[in-house]
Backbone as CSV, one residue per row, in Angstrom:
resi,resn,N_x,N_y,N_z,CA_x,CA_y,CA_z,C_x,C_y,C_z
1,MET,-2.397,1.372,-23.578,-2.596,0.238,-22.678,-3.877,-0.496,-23.069
2,ASN,-3.849,-1.805,-22.988,-4.989,-2.637,-23.355,-6.009,-2.644,-22.218
3,HIS,-7.141,-1.979,-22.415,-8.098,-1.837,-21.329,-9.050,-3.018,-21.205
4,THR,-8.876,-4.050,-22.028,-9.655,-5.258,-21.797,-9.089,-5.988,-20.581
5,LYS,-7.825,-5.732,-20.279,-7.226,-6.262,-19.063,-7.570,-5.342,-17.899
6,LYS,-7.517,-5.885,-16.699,-7.682,-5.033,-15.530,-6.374,-4.294,-15.267
7,THR,-6.511,-3.097,-14.694,-5.343,-2.269,-14.423,-5.253,-1.987,-12.931
8,ALA,-4.024,-1.934,-12.436,-3.787,-1.649,-11.023,-2.695,-0.595,-10.880
9,LEU,-2.918,0.324,-9.972,-1.892,1.291,-9.586,-1.355,0.890,-8.226
10,ILE,-0.042,0.740,-8.134,0.611,0.379,-6.869,1.639,1.448,-6.549
11,THR,1.454,2.146,-5.434,2.415,3.174,-5.041,3.536,2.542,-4.209
12,GLY,4.710,3.157,-4.260,5.848,2.633,-3.510,6.243,1.248,-3.963
13,ALA,6.383,1.088,-5.291,6.529,-0.255,-5.862,7.966,-0.686,-6.137
14,SER,8.939,0.121,-5.731,10.330,-0.227,-6.075,10.939,-1.271,-5.148
15,ARG,10.307,-1.494,-3.995,10.878,-2.459,-3.051,9.784,-2.976,-2.113
16,GLY,10.156,-3.945,-1.303,9.293,-4.430,-0.234,7.946,-4.955,-0.688
17,ILE,6.925,-4.638,0.091,5.582,-5.135,-0.181,5.071,-4.636,-1.527
18,GLY,5.358,-3.379,-1.864,4.904,-2.832,-3.145,5.473,-3.577,-4.330
19,ARG,6.749,-3.894,-4.263,7.393,-4.642,-5.355,6.798,-6.046,-5.478
20,ALA,6.582,-6.687,-4.328,5.983,-8.028,-4.346,4.558,-7.972,-4.886
21,CYS,3.830,-6.916,-4.540,2.470,-6.753,-5.072,2.504,-6.600,-6.594
22,ALA,3.450,-5.802,-7.088,3.552,-5.591,-8.536,3.774,-6.914,-9.261
23,ARG,4.674,-7.716,-8.753,4.963,-9.002,-9.393,3.747,-9.939,-9.327
24,THR,3.079,-9.932,-8.186,1.930,-10.821,-7.985,0.759,-10.416,-8.876
25,PHE,0.513,-9.111,-8.988,-0.565,-8.638,-9.862,-0.214,-8.875,-11.336
26,ALA,1.060,-8.703,-11.692,1.484,-8.975,-13.072,1.269,-10.453,-13.416
27,ALA,1.613,-11.319,-12.478,1.430,-12.761,-12.696,-0.044,-13.109,-12.859
28,ALA,-0.918,-12.295,-12.248,-2.364,-12.518,-12.356,-2.949,-11.847,-13.600
29,GLY,-2.085,-11.188,-14.401,-2.526,-10.640,-15.671,-2.929,-9.176,-15.668
30,TYR,-2.675,-8.473,-14.584,-3.017,-7.051,-14.529,-1.990,-6.205,-15.267
31,ASP,-2.447,-5.217,-16.014,-1.561,-4.151,-16.470,-1.316,-3.220,-15.286
32,LEU,-0.123,-2.606,-15.272,0.290,-1.913,-14.055,0.727,-0.464,-14.272
33,TYR,0.421,0.344,-13.273,1.041,1.653,-13.083,1.796,1.564,-11.758
34,LEU,3.090,1.815,-11.804,3.923,1.696,-10.608,4.604,3.024,-10.302
35,THR,4.675,3.375,-9.022,5.359,4.610,-8.632,6.433,4.332,-7.595
36,CYS,7.377,5.250,-7.540,8.333,5.296,-6.439,8.758,6.750,-6.272
37,LEU,9.458,7.040,-5.203,9.858,8.416,-4.926,11.183,8.765,-5.583
38,ARG,12.145,7.839,-5.532,13.500,8.171,-6.014,14.119,7.122,-6.937
39,SER,13.762,5.847,-6.774,14.509,4.752,-7.418,14.061,4.519,-8.851
40,GLU,14.238,5.542,-9.694,13.723,5.479,-11.061,14.337,4.340,-11.869
41,GLN,15.661,4.189,-11.812,16.325,3.147,-12.600,15.930,1.752,-12.129
42,THR,15.796,1.588,-10.822,15.353,0.306,-10.265,13.973,-0.043,-10.788
43,LEU,13.079,0.940,-10.793,11.711,0.702,-11.227,11.634,0.449,-12.730
44,LEU,12.468,1.134,-13.507,12.496,0.912,-14.958,12.967,-0.503,-15.292
45,ALA,13.991,-0.970,-14.585,14.485,-2.334,-14.799,13.407,-3.352,-14.414
46,PHE,12.703,-3.058,-13.347,11.626,-3.936,-12.878,10.494,-3.987,-13.902
47,LYS,10.159,-2.843,-14.469,9.121,-2.750,-15.516,9.465,-3.673,-16.688
48,LYS,10.718,-3.608,-17.158,11.132,-4.436,-18.296,11.007,-5.922,-17.958
49,GLU,11.391,-6.270,-16.732,11.303,-7.658,-16.298,9.847,-8.126,-16.277
50,LEU,8.964,-7.314,-15.700,7.552,-7.699,-15.602,6.915,-7.844,-16.977
51,GLU,7.239,-6.913,-17.888,6.662,-6.979,-19.229,7.164,-8.203,-19.987
52,THR,8.432,-8.534,-19.801,9.028,-9.676,-20.496,8.494,-10.999,-19.965
53,VAL,8.439,-11.119,-18.645,8.063,-12.392,-18.025,6.559,-12.638,-18.083
54,TYR,5.770,-11.589,-17.851,4.329,-11.792,-17.682,3.486,-11.265,-18.851
55,HIS,4.154,-10.633,-19.819,3.463,-10.148,-21.027,2.312,-9.191,-20.688
56,ILE,2.596,-8.271,-19.771,1.618,-7.241,-19.406,2.213,-5.881,-19.761
57,LYS,1.375,-4.853,-19.718,1.850,-3.487,-19.912,2.145,-2.871,-18.559
58,CYS,3.261,-2.182,-18.461,3.655,-1.585,-17.190,4.174,-0.173,-17.436
59,HIS,3.629,0.785,-16.705,4.082,2.173,-16.796,4.638,2.583,-15.439
60,THR,5.787,3.242,-15.444,6.425,3.637,-14.185,6.510,5.162,-14.090
61,PHE,6.418,5.650,-12.865,6.429,7.093,-12.619,7.176,7.410,-11.333
62,LEU,7.950,8.495,-11.359,8.427,9.085,-10.111,7.283,9.922,-9.573
63,CYS,6.868,9.655,-8.348,5.737,10.379,-7.769,5.926,10.478,-6.265
64,ASP,5.793,11.676,-5.740,5.823,11.880,-4.301,4.392,11.747,-3.791
65,ALA,4.095,10.620,-3.171,2.732,10.348,-2.718,2.259,11.356,-1.678
66,ALA,3.202,12.034,-1.030,2.860,13.014,-0.002,2.501,14.377,-0.583
67,ASP,2.589,14.505,-1.900,2.373,15.793,-2.561,1.201,15.690,-3.536
68,TYR,0.153,16.470,-3.303,-1.053,16.359,-4.125,-0.793,16.724,-5.592
69,VAL,0.050,17.711,-5.826,0.351,18.103,-7.206,1.030,16.951,-7.948
70,SER,1.945,16.268,-7.259,2.637,15.129,-7.859,1.649,14.002,-8.189
71,VAL,0.691,13.777,-7.297,-0.306,12.718,-7.511,-1.236,13.078,-8.667
72,THR,-1.668,14.339,-8.754,-2.539,14.737,-9.867,-1.798,14.642,-11.198
73,CYS,-0.510,14.930,-11.180,0.306,14.776,-12.392,0.340,13.304,-12.809
74,LEU,0.528,12.406,-11.850,0.510,10.970,-12.120,-0.799,10.564,-12.776
75,PHE,-1.913,11.022,-12.214,-3.215,10.594,-12.712,-3.572,11.196,-14.063
76,SER,-2.839,12.214,-14.486,-3.081,12.742,-15.827,-2.708,11.724,-16.901
77,TYR,-1.914,10.715,-16.523,-1.501,9.655,-17.456,-2.372,8.402,-17.341
78,ILE,-3.268,8.365,-16.367,-4.070,7.165,-16.118,-5.498,7.409,-16.596
79,LYS,-5.925,6.651,-17.574,-7.237,6.866,-18.179,-8.289,5.886,-17.663
80,ALA,-7.871,4.784,-17.106,-8.805,3.794,-16.558,-8.096,3.050,-15.437
81,LEU,-8.864,2.649,-14.408,-8.240,1.991,-13.263,-9.248,1.068,-12.579
82,ASP,-8.789,-0.141,-12.269,-9.625,-1.100,-11.556,-9.249,-1.246,-10.089
83,VAL,-7.937,-1.190,-9.818,-7.457,-1.426,-8.451,-6.430,-0.359,-8.081
84,LEU,-6.592,0.210,-6.889,-5.613,1.132,-6.324,-5.032,0.497,-5.069
85,VAL,-3.717,0.325,-5.032,-3.034,-0.195,-3.845,-2.186,0.932,-3.253
86,ASN,-2.637,1.455,-2.126,-1.912,2.535,-1.450,-0.866,1.930,-0.522
87,ASN,0.347,1.808,-1.049,1.421,1.140,-0.323,2.528,2.092,0.124
88,ALA,2.674,3.233,-0.527,3.769,4.149,-0.179,3.714,4.496,1.302
89,GLY,4.857,4.417,1.962,4.874,4.724,3.391,6.275,4.843,3.933
90,ILE,6.391,5.558,5.049,7.667,5.696,5.754,7.420,5.482,7.244
91,SER,8.501,5.216,7.955,8.390,5.036,9.397,9.267,6.057,10.113
92,TYR,9.022,6.213,11.393,9.866,7.055,12.243,9.885,6.394,13.610
93,VAL,11.089,6.133,14.112,11.228,5.505,15.424,11.910,6.495,16.362
94,GLY,11.253,6.796,17.454,11.825,7.737,18.418,10.743,8.262,19.342
95,LEU,11.171,8.935,20.399,10.226,9.498,21.361,9.455,10.658,20.737
96,LEU,8.190,10.764,21.089,7.356,11.821,20.528,7.909,13.208,20.859
97,GLN,8.393,13.395,22.083,8.866,14.740,22.450,10.142,15.135,21.713
98,ASP,10.815,14.154,21.137,12.037,14.442,20.376,11.762,14.607,18.880
99,MET,10.532,14.342,18.468,10.198,14.371,17.049,9.939,15.806,16.605
100,SER,10.512,16.164,15.461,10.284,17.511,14.936,8.911,17.586,14.283
101,VAL,8.384,18.793,14.203,7.102,18.998,13.521,7.228,18.592,12.048
102,THR,8.386,18.872,11.464,8.619,18.503,10.061,8.522,16.994,9.863
103,ASP,9.136,16.233,10.781,9.087,14.774,10.673,7.662,14.256,10.875
104,TRP,6.944,14.844,11.825,5.544,14.452,12.031,4.734,14.673,10.756
105,ASP,4.855,15.874,10.205,4.093,16.216,9.002,4.434,15.291,7.838
106,LYS,5.711,14.912,7.748,6.156,14.048,6.644,5.544,12.646,6.768
107,VAL,5.517,12.106,7.986,4.938,10.775,8.191,3.442,10.786,7.889
108,ILE,2.731,11.791,8.396,1.288,11.861,8.184,0.974,12.074,6.696
109,ALA,1.743,12.931,6.048,1.502,13.210,4.619,1.787,11.986,3.760
110,THR,2.908,11.317,4.018,3.317,10.178,3.187,2.410,8.976,3.403
111,ASN,2.034,8.723,4.652,1.285,7.506,4.965,-0.227,7.674,4.857
112,LEU,-0.742,8.823,5.288,-2.186,9.001,5.371,-2.748,9.944,4.306
113,SER,-2.194,11.144,4.207,-2.721,12.101,3.216,-2.601,11.535,1.805
114,SER,-1.558,10.755,1.557,-1.366,10.137,0.239,-2.567,9.288,-0.154
115,CYS,-3.169,8.600,0.821,-4.331,7.760,0.526,-5.528,8.612,0.105
116,PHE,-5.661,9.783,0.716,-6.702,10.728,0.306,-6.439,11.227,-1.107
117,TYR,-5.191,11.598,-1.384,-4.856,12.151,-2.706,-5.147,11.148,-3.814
118,THR,-4.670,9.918,-3.642,-4.843,8.920,-4.703,-6.303,8.504,-4.837
119,ALA,-6.988,8.351,-3.712,-8.403,7.971,-3.776,-9.226,9.065,-4.459
120,LYS,-8.952,10.307,-4.118,-9.664,11.437,-4.721,-9.534,11.405,-6.244
121,CYS,-8.344,11.046,-6.723,-8.109,10.985,-8.168,-8.637,9.700,-8.799
122,ALA,-8.605,8.602,-8.043,-8.985,7.297,-8.601,-10.493,7.092,-8.652
123,ILE,-11.216,7.654,-7.700,-12.656,7.386,-7.606,-13.411,7.743,-8.891
124,PRO,-13.160,8.904,-9.521,-13.878,9.190,-10.774,-13.637,8.137,-11.859
125,LEU,-12.421,7.603,-11.934,-12.120,6.568,-12.919,-12.897,5.287,-12.622
126,MET,-13.045,4.980,-11.336,-13.783,3.777,-10.944,-15.286,3.970,-11.116
127,LEU,-15.773,5.159,-10.830,-17.198,5.457,-11.041,-17.571,5.293,-12.512
128,ALA,-16.648,5.663,-13.385,-16.904,5.540,-14.824,-17.075,4.074,-15.229
129,LYS,-16.374,3.175,-14.505,-16.473,1.737,-14.799,-17.569,1.050,-13.986
130,LYS,-18.120,1.798,-13.019,-19.117,1.246,-12.092,-18.555,0.097,-11.264
131,ARG,-17.234,0.145,-11.025,-16.605,-0.849,-10.150,-15.191,-0.381,-9.800
132,GLY,-14.629,-0.970,-8.749,-13.250,-0.646,-8.387,-12.897,-1.196,-7.018
133,ARG,-11.617,-1.286,-6.779,-11.118,-1.752,-5.485,-10.034,-0.782,-5.010
134,ILE,-10.162,-0.348,-3.765,-9.108,0.439,-3.123,-8.599,-0.366,-1.941
135,ILE,-7.290,-0.629,-1.932,-6.681,-1.427,-0.872,-5.582,-0.600,-0.232
136,ASN,-5.746,-0.313,1.044,-4.773,0.485,1.775,-3.878,-0.409,2.615
137,ILE,-2.575,-0.166,2.547,-1.636,-0.959,3.337,-1.488,-0.318,4.707
138,SER,-1.938,-1.052,5.722,-1.902,-0.559,7.088,-0.924,-1.401,7.912
139,SER,-1.078,-1.356,9.208,-0.146,-2.023,10.122,-0.881,-2.390,11.400
140,VAL,-0.378,-3.407,12.078,-0.936,-3.743,13.388,-0.826,-2.554,14.343
141,TRP,0.159,-1.686,14.122,0.301,-0.518,15.006,-0.821,0.485,14.781
142,GLY,-1.489,0.401,13.651,-2.693,1.199,13.452,-3.864,0.663,14.258
143,ASN,-3.788,-0.615,14.631,-4.829,-1.242,15.449,-4.614,-0.988,16.935
144,VAL,-3.351,-1.064,17.373,-3.085,-1.039,18.820,-2.063,0.009,19.256
145,GLY,-1.352,0.625,18.317,-0.341,1.615,18.697,0.971,0.968,19.117
146,ALA,2.073,1.677,18.869,3.401,1.175,19.238,4.195,2.275,19.925
147,SER,4.783,1.949,21.050,5.695,2.869,21.717,6.842,3.231,20.780
148,MET,7.253,4.473,20.794,8.349,4.975,19.955,7.955,5.108,18.479
149,GLU,6.709,4.809,18.152,6.232,4.966,16.772,4.853,5.634,16.775
150,ALA,4.748,6.733,17.516,3.444,7.394,17.686,2.907,7.945,16.366
151,ALA,3.757,8.624,15.602,3.303,9.214,14.342,2.914,8.114,13.349
152,TYR,3.744,7.088,13.246,3.447,5.958,12.358,2.124,5.302,12.764
153,SER,1.958,5.068,14.070,0.728,4.454,14.569,-0.475,5.334,14.264
154,ALA,-0.313,6.647,14.469,-1.412,7.577,14.194,-1.784,7.562,12.709
155,SER,-0.778,7.521,11.855,-1.046,7.522,10.410,-1.764,6.249,9.986
156,LYS,-1.363,5.122,10.546,-1.994,3.850,10.173,-3.373,3.716,10.811
157,GLY,-3.544,4.240,12.029,-4.874,4.282,12.624,-5.804,5.143,11.788
158,GLY,-5.274,6.229,11.251,-6.037,7.084,10.354,-6.432,6.355,9.083
159,ILE,-5.510,5.562,8.555,-5.822,4.758,7.366,-6.971,3.796,7.656
160,ASN,-6.945,3.176,8.833,-8.015,2.238,9.183,-9.367,2.942,9.230
161,ALA,-9.410,4.116,9.859,-10.667,4.865,9.952,-11.111,5.357,8.574
162,LEU,-10.156,5.833,7.779,-10.468,6.271,6.414,-11.032,5.116,5.596
163,THR,-10.447,3.944,5.744,-10.900,2.754,5.011,-12.355,2.439,5.335
164,ARG,-12.684,2.431,6.619,-14.060,2.099,7.035,-15.057,3.148,6.540
165,ALA,-14.670,4.422,6.663,-15.578,5.501,6.268,-15.783,5.546,4.754
166,LEU,-14.675,5.448,4.007,-14.767,5.534,2.549,-15.505,4.331,1.978
167,ALA,-15.363,3.186,2.627,-16.080,1.988,2.175,-17.589,2.217,2.219
168,LYS,-18.061,2.868,3.277,-19.498,3.149,3.396,-19.943,4.142,2.321
169,GLU,-19.078,5.106,2.050,-19.385,6.131,1.046,-19.478,5.546,-0.360
170,LEU,-18.603,4.580,-0.646,-18.487,4.078,-2.013,-19.226,2.767,-2.264
171,ALA,-19.710,2.117,-1.230,-20.405,0.832,-1.418,-21.586,0.929,-2.386
172,PRO,-22.391,2.000,-2.343,-23.493,2.085,-3.301,-23.023,2.166,-4.758
173,SER,-21.760,2.535,-4.953,-21.217,2.660,-6.311,-20.417,1.430,-6.743
174,ASN,-20.510,0.342,-5.962,-19.805,-0.906,-6.277,-18.289,-0.726,-6.281
175,ILE,-17.797,0.108,-5.373,-16.351,0.267,-5.165,-16.043,-0.191,-3.745
176,GLN,-15.203,-1.204,-3.633,-14.883,-1.775,-2.326,-13.575,-1.184,-1.795
177,VAL,-13.567,-0.902,-0.503,-12.385,-0.319,0.151,-12.039,-1.174,1.363
178,ASN,-10.848,-1.737,1.364,-10.382,-2.555,2.479,-8.928,-2.215,2.790
179,ALA,-8.468,-2.656,3.934,-7.063,-2.444,4.310,-6.455,-3.749,4.783
180,ALA,-5.165,-3.884,4.533,-4.396,-5.022,5.043,-3.459,-4.484,6.120
181,ALA,-3.685,-4.931,7.353,-2.848,-4.486,8.480,-1.816,-5.571,8.767
182,PHE,-0.585,-5.291,8.397,0.460,-6.299,8.518,1.221,-6.182,9.836
183,GLY,1.680,-7.333,10.295,2.581,-7.373,11.437,4.001,-7.170,10.950
184,CYS,4.939,-7.882,11.519,6.347,-7.717,11.151,6.636,-8.463,9.847
185,ILE,6.919,-7.692,8.803,7.207,-8.251,7.479,8.661,-7.943,7.140
186,ASP,9.318,-8.849,6.437,10.738,-8.703,6.089,10.906,-7.690,4.952
187,THR,10.932,-6.408,5.326,11.086,-5.319,4.355,12.301,-4.472,4.697
188,ASP,12.720,-3.653,3.737,13.834,-2.724,3.990,13.510,-1.802,5.155
189,MET,12.254,-1.369,5.263,11.860,-0.475,6.341,12.155,-1.092,7.706
190,ASN,11.933,-2.401,7.821,12.129,-3.071,9.100,13.568,-3.512,9.323
191,ARG,14.398,-3.428,8.284,15.786,-3.879,8.449,16.658,-2.867,9.197
192,GLN,16.054,-1.732,9.569,16.795,-0.769,10.387,17.018,-1.314,11.801
193,PHE,16.257,-2.339,12.162,16.392,-2.906,13.499,17.538,-3.926,13.538
194,SER,18.161,-4.057,14.702,19.309,-4.958,14.852,18.848,-6.413,14.863
195,LYS,19.818,-7.302,14.713,19.512,-8.732,14.726,18.886,-9.136,16.055
196,ALA,19.385,-8.561,17.144,18.844,-8.867,18.472,17.396,-8.395,18.586
197,GLU,17.101,-7.223,18.009,15.725,-6.705,18.046,14.792,-7.583,17.212
198,TRP,15.290,-8.009,16.052,14.513,-8.923,15.203,14.193,-10.210,15.965
199,GLU,15.211,-10.741,16.642,15.048,-12.000,17.378,14.022,-11.832,18.499
200,ALA,14.068,-10.687,19.174,13.118,-10.426,20.254,11.689,-10.379,19.724
201,VAL,11.520,-9.751,18.573,10.193,-9.686,17.963,9.730,-11.072,17.533
202,ARG,10.637,-11.809,16.880,10.268,-13.154,16.407,9.802,-14.033,17.565
203,ASN,10.444,-13.889,18.721,10.070,-14.695,19.885,8.684,-14.360,20.410
204,GLU,8.177,-13.171,20.068,6.833,-12.767,20.498,5.742,-13.288,19.555
205,ILE,6.142,-13.695,18.354,5.169,-14.059,17.323,4.850,-15.548,17.401
206,PRO,3.594,-15.919,17.625,3.251,-17.344,17.722,3.685,-18.171,16.517
207,ALA,3.654,-17.574,15.317,4.088,-18.308,14.119,5.591,-18.555,14.114
208,ASP,6.321,-17.915,15.034,7.761,-18.120,15.232,8.600,-17.720,14.024
209,ARG,8.126,-16.733,13.280,8.903,-16.228,12.157,8.376,-14.870,11.729
210,ILE,9.190,-14.193,10.926,8.802,-12.925,10.319,8.031,-13.222,9.036
211,GLY,7.027,-12.412,8.738,6.266,-12.612,7.509,7.058,-12.203,6.276
212,THR,6.675,-12.706,5.124,7.373,-12.376,3.877,6.556,-11.381,3.051
213,CYS,7.264,-10.653,2.208,6.599,-9.719,1.299,5.648,-10.451,0.354
214,GLN,6.009,-11.661,-0.022,5.148,-12.434,-0.919,3.826,-12.774,-0.239
215,GLU,3.880,-13.130,1.038,2.643,-13.410,1.771,1.757,-12.167,1.824
216,ALA,2.396,-11.020,2.040,1.648,-9.759,2.070,1.004,-9.497,0.715
217,ALA,1.761,-9.686,-0.345,1.251,-9.451,-1.700,0.112,-10.406,-2.039
218,ASP,0.222,-11.649,-1.592,-0.844,-12.623,-1.849,-2.159,-12.170,-1.218
219,LEU,-2.078,-11.603,0.004,-3.285,-11.112,0.660,-3.867,-9.920,-0.094
220,VAL,-3.013,-9.020,-0.560,-3.494,-7.847,-1.291,-4.221,-8.272,-2.564
221,LEU,-3.656,-9.241,-3.290,-4.327,-9.735,-4.495,-5.670,-10.387,-4.140
222,GLN,-5.699,-11.127,-3.042,-6.957,-11.738,-2.611,-8.008,-10.668,-2.327
223,LEU,-7.602,-9.564,-1.721,-8.542,-8.473,-1.452,-9.027,-7.838,-2.758
224,ALA,-8.144,-7.784,-3.754,-8.529,-7.231,-5.057,-9.525,-8.127,-5.775
225,GLN,-9.537,-9.400,-5.435,-10.389,-10.369,-6.124,-11.480,-10.954,-5.219
226,ALA,-11.633,-10.377,-4.030,-12.593,-10.897,-3.050,-14.028,-10.609,-3.482
227,PRO,-15.004,-11.295,-2.894,-16.402,-10.987,-3.183,-16.700,-9.508,-2.924
228,ALA,-17.568,-8.929,-3.732,-17.861,-7.505,-3.641,-18.508,-7.117,-2.313
229,TYR,-19.062,-8.092,-1.601,-19.716,-7.795,-0.323,-18.701,-7.567,0.796
230,LEU,-17.432,-7.879,0.530,-16.362,-7.630,1.507,-15.858,-6.203,1.322
231,THR,-16.242,-5.338,2.229,-15.772,-3.954,2.152,-15.765,-3.341,3.541
232,GLY,-14.915,-2.339,3.726,-14.804,-1.664,5.017,-14.079,-2.472,6.072
233,GLN,-13.275,-3.434,5.653,-12.616,-4.335,6.600,-11.117,-4.038,6.733
234,ILE,-10.618,-4.216,7.944,-9.183,-4.149,8.198,-8.741,-5.587,8.443
235,ILE,-8.111,-6.195,7.473,-7.686,-7.598,7.576,-6.279,-7.626,8.142
236,THR,-6.151,-8.189,9.336,-4.844,-8.241,10.011,-4.137,-9.551,9.701
237,MET,-2.879,-9.464,9.284,-2.056,-10.645,9.019,-0.725,-10.464,9.758
238,ASP,-0.591,-11.173,10.875,0.582,-10.943,11.716,1.125,-12.191,12.399
239,GLY,0.747,-13.373,11.896,1.249,-14.611,12.494,0.744,-14.848,13.913
240,GLY,-0.398,-14.201,14.252,-0.967,-14.382,15.583,-0.349,-13.510,16.655
241,TRP,0.416,-12.484,16.207,1.252,-11.684,17.105,0.451,-10.805,18.071
242,ILE,-0.450,-9.974,17.527,-1.134,-8.972,18.354,-2.496,-9.501,18.837
């Protein structure tokens, strides 16, 4: 990989916000490391497209972000890194008393522990360069909580606290840590809701529409390129909803 270019690792890049981030960073000239949990062929086809269209280097990996061994295996292939985008995530909708311990553990591991695993591995690479950006994908539910999404809200609230704390830890080393807390974005994760539920949500949003993955990706790139004095922030983008 050509290290004169900046490099970015984006987890959960086969669809949704992660996929849009990959395309947006490629268009900005970043070489990429992309991961997904299962969609290997989808990600390989996407890699070829990005390399052809944007003339960047792209490496793809199957990686379970919820598993530390899987993450350390991923990082054995990464020799330099400028930007880490922690996007891998899952949701769970249901009453807390009906949620299994296994499901709770899976949400917390995939959404929150994954950010610890990747940051732990990425920080030494960034220290070597004396610079770096860590961008965590959060949610408005991490700010205010959502009924029927207690585990998801807890995981995203944890991401927000981790972002603020790690930013203070890494600021002396010129590594900035921020989070993007998104409202309702048009992703596969959110398509589990019915048309009537979507309409009800849209009616609550002052912008009168659902956000797009491209808008989310544009904000993530802006955070990657923001002034170095911007760190420890949770930037909410939700159309004025919450």
